[in-house]
N, C-alpha and C positions, 0 to 999 in steps of 0.2 A: 177260499177261506170263509165265504159267506155262509150264514146260517141257512139250512135247508128250508125252514119254515118261514123265518122272518125276513129273509133276504139280506139281513145285516149280519156282520161278523159278531159272534158272541165270544167273549173272552172271560173265563172264570178265574178268579183269584181264590184259591182254596186255602184257607188259613188253618193250620193244624193238619198237614197233609198226610201224616203217618199214623194217626189214630184210627180206631175202628171206624169212626164216622167219616173222617176226611179221606181215608184211603178207598173206602167203598164208594164215596161220592165221586172221586176222580175216576174210578173204574167205570161208573155209570155214565159220566160225562163223555168219557172216551168212546164208549159203545154207541152213544147217540150220533157221533160223527159230525156234529155241527158246532162243536166247541173247541177253542184253543184253551188250554189249561195251564195255569201257573200255580204250582204248589209251594206253599211256604211252610218251613219248619226250621228248627234250630240246626238240624244236621243236613239239610239239603236233600239231594237224591239224584238218581240217574235219569237224564232226559230220555223219553221214549216217544216217538211219533210226535203228536201235537201236545204232549205234556212236557213242560220243563219245570225245574225246581229252583227255588231261590233259598239259600241259607240265610236266616236273619234271626237276631235276638229281639223278639217281640216286646220284651220288657225295656228295651233301650230305644227311646224316641229318636235319638240321633242315627242309630243303625237302621231303624225303619225308614227314616227320611233318605238316607244314603242309598239303601238297596231297593226301596220301593218307589222313590220319588220320580222315576222315569217310566212308570207303568201306565202310560197314557191310554193304552188300548183297552184297559179293563172295563168291562160292561157290568159284571156281576161279582160282588164280593160274597163268598160263602164262609162265614166265620164259625169254625168248629174247634178252636184251640182251647186248651184248659191247662191250668197250673194247679197242682195239688198243694194243699197246706194242712197243718195239723188241726186247725179249728175253723169253724164256719166263718167267724169274723175275719180271720187272716186270709180267707179266700178272696175277699172283696178287692183289696188294692191291686194285686197282680192281674187278676182276671179282668177287671175294668180297664186297667192301664193298657193291656195288650190290644183290646178292641179299639180304644181311643187312639193308640199309636198307629195302628193300621189305617183307620179311617182318616186320620189327620194327615197321613203321608200320601194316601192314594186319592182321596176325594178331590182335592184341589187340582190335580193334574189330569184325572180321568174324566174328561169333559163329556164322554158318552156314557157315564155311569147310570145304570138303570135300576139296580136293585142291590140291597144289602140284606143278606140272609143271616139270621142269628140262631145258633143252636142253643136251646135251653134244656129244660127238663122239669120233672115234677117238684123240684126244690121251690119253684115259683109258688107252689101250693102248700109249702111247709111239710112235704112228704118225708123229708129227712129228719124232721124234729120229733115225730111221733104220730099217733093216730090223727088223721086229717079227714076232711069231708070227702066221701067217695060216692059216686064217681066225681072226680074233680072236673070242673069246667073252666074254659078260658075266661068266663065272666066272673069267676069267684073273686071275692075281695082279697086284697093283699094281707100278708101277715107281718108281724113285727120284724124290722130289719135287725141285723145285716143280712142281705141276700144279693149276691153278685149278679144273678140272672136278671133280677128286677132292675138293678142299677144299669146294667148293660142296655136293657130295653129302653129305659128312660133316656139314656144318652142318645140312642138312635132316634127316638121320637123328637127330642129337642133339635138334633142336628138336621133332621129331615125337613123341618118346617120351611116351607117356601122353596124347596128344592125340586128338581125334576125327577129324582129317583124316589123309590119307595123301599120299605123294609118288610120283612116277615120274620116271625119267630116260630121255630119248630120245637115242640115239647114232647120228646119221646120218653118212654119208660126206659128200663135197662136195655141198652143197645147191644145186640148180639151179632157177632161177625168175626172175621179174621183180621187180626193185627197182632204183631209181636211187641214185647217191651211196653205194653200199655197198662197203666195202673188201674184201668176200669174195664177189665175184660172178663165177664162172668163165665162165658163158655170155655175160655182157657182154664179158668179156676176149676170148673167141674171136670174138664177133660184130663187135666194133669192129676187132680185129686183121685179120679177114678182109675187112671192108668197106674198110679203108684199103689193104690189100694189093691189092685189086681196083682201087681208084681209082688206085693207082700203077703198074698194069699188071704186077703181080708174081704169081707162083704162091704158093700157101699152103704155107709151110714150118713144120714143127713146130719150136718154138724151145727145147725142153727138153733136159735132159741126154741123152746117147746111150742110156743104158740105160732111160730113161723111156719111150721109144717102144714098147718091147716088154714092159713090165711089165703085170701084171694089175691092173685096178682096177675100181671101181664108183662109181656116183653115186646121189644121193637126190633125186628130184623133189620140189619144194617142196609141191605139192598132195598127193602121197602122204604126205609127212611131216606135213602138217596133219591129214589123216585119222587117221594113226597117233597123233598127239598127243592128239586128242580122245578116241579109243578108249581109250588108256591112262589118261586122266584120269577116265573115266566107267565103265569096266568094273572091277568090284570085284576080279576075279582079278588085276588089275595093280597092286594096292596095294603100295607100297614095293618096286618092282621096276625094273630097268634093262633096256632093249631096244635092240639094234642095229636100225636101220631103213634099209633100202636098197632099190633098185629090184628086186633079185632076179636080175639078170643081170650077168655080168662082161664086160669088153672090154679090148682093148689099143689104144692110140692108133694103132699101125701099121695097124689095121683100121678104126678109127673116123675117123681124120683124112681119108682120101680121101672118105668119105661126107659129112663136114662140108664139105669143099672143094666137092663137087658141089652141095651145097645153096646155095652162093654163086656157082655157075657158074665155079669156079676149078679150075685144074690144081694138082697137087701136085708139089713139087720135093723132093729129098732133105732130111731134117732138117738144121738148122744151129743148134747151141747158141748162144743169145744171151739176154741179159737184156732182157726186154720193158721193164722199168722204165727201162733205159738207152736202148734203140733207139727207144722210142716217146715219149721225153721231149720231142723237138722236133717232134712231129707235130700239135701244136695248130692251126697255120695250115692244115694239110691238112684237119683235121676241120672247122674253121670254114668253110672253102670248101665242103665237102661239105654242111654244114647249109644253106648258101645255095643251092647248085646243085640239091639234091634236095628242097628245101622240107621239111627234117626239123624235128621238134619242137626248139625252141630250148634244148637242153640243153648246158651247158658241157662242155668236154673233161674237166674234173675230175669231173663227175657220171658220166661214162661210163667212167672209167678205174679199173681195179683191177689195174694191171700187176704190182704187188708180189705180190699173191695168185696171179696167173697164174704168175709165176716160181716160187712156192712149190709149186704143184701140179705144174707141169711138171718139177720137180726130182726127183720121186719115181722114182728108178731102182731101185725095189724094189716088190714086190707090196703092194697097199693094198686089203684087203677084209676083211670081217667076216662071221661066220655070222649070218644073219638068221632062223634057224629057231625061236628062242625065241619071237619075236613070233607066228609061225604056230602054234606049240604052244599059245599063250595065246589064240588066236582071231582074229588079224589076218592076212588072206590077200591083201590088195591087192598088186599088182605093176605095174611100168611098164617098157615096152621103152625102153631108154636111147637107141637111135638115133632112135626116134620122138619121144622127149622133146626131144632137141636140135633136131630139125626144128620141132617145135611152138613151142618157145621162140623160135627165130629168126623164125618166122612172126609170132609175137606182137610181137616187136620191130619188125618191118616194119609191122604194122598200127598200132602206136603211133607210127610215124614216128621211131623211134629210129635205125634204119639204113635205107639205101636199099632 
């Protein structure tokens, strides 16, 4: 069970095991072959090889103590859990509480703890509030609270003082990859929207705000993010640092949208601003008929729907990107071509019979 490089056993506790970020991270850790993995989520999971799952209510401190209080072997905590709420202010209490509950349950017993990795995002820079300074840098000044990403990092900074372990914070853009039933899955939004458009004999129209079609933005491939997360957690140079992690290229939807349409065999028509949450609300019968017609995997419409998140991303009528050069200066040089990423993820959905 010893690590191939360090000579010591490495045990990862992945918090938020079924999200786009957590599931891809577990896959990467498994491939490396030198990690034992414990995945935490509300619904647990099926143990495979060196990966086992624990079902826990992260919002319940007592449940965390009961289920996590004997995980003495944990060396690295990878925190990627998220609870959605209707307003930015309401996001703070649950998302801070979950991190606190995990750390307070595990840290006292895991005497070999070496690192706590925190997943953040561009909300740290106020990207969700409106036009912000681009490219955003890790050294940019904070914005007016509330902001749970900032509160989480401040908690770790306080907790870490005088301790043997270190922390890191990863700040991806929109994370693209495979996961079902996830409220923040842009590639699933696009794939299902395109598949239903095709089924209804429609061209693919960009549904976002007028200015969003021509704004500059970037994505973060979930596989790239997994590699960066493990790098930051195991490279001593990265101790107590935050890093923007992105694919490394910029695009505009006006250029990318026709390429996405082509990968579905669709024509593009002029953009038409509309709320996907509204216009796709009645499409469940269409989806169910498609599942039957194309012998798709039996996933419910709810499992493949992230319309609210799609509306959020497509509403950005301002530039949305950050400077990723700090990670390169510290030694992480991976990059992903975003157009190829979209193509690969859509092909993966087809192989899994998620879409026709």
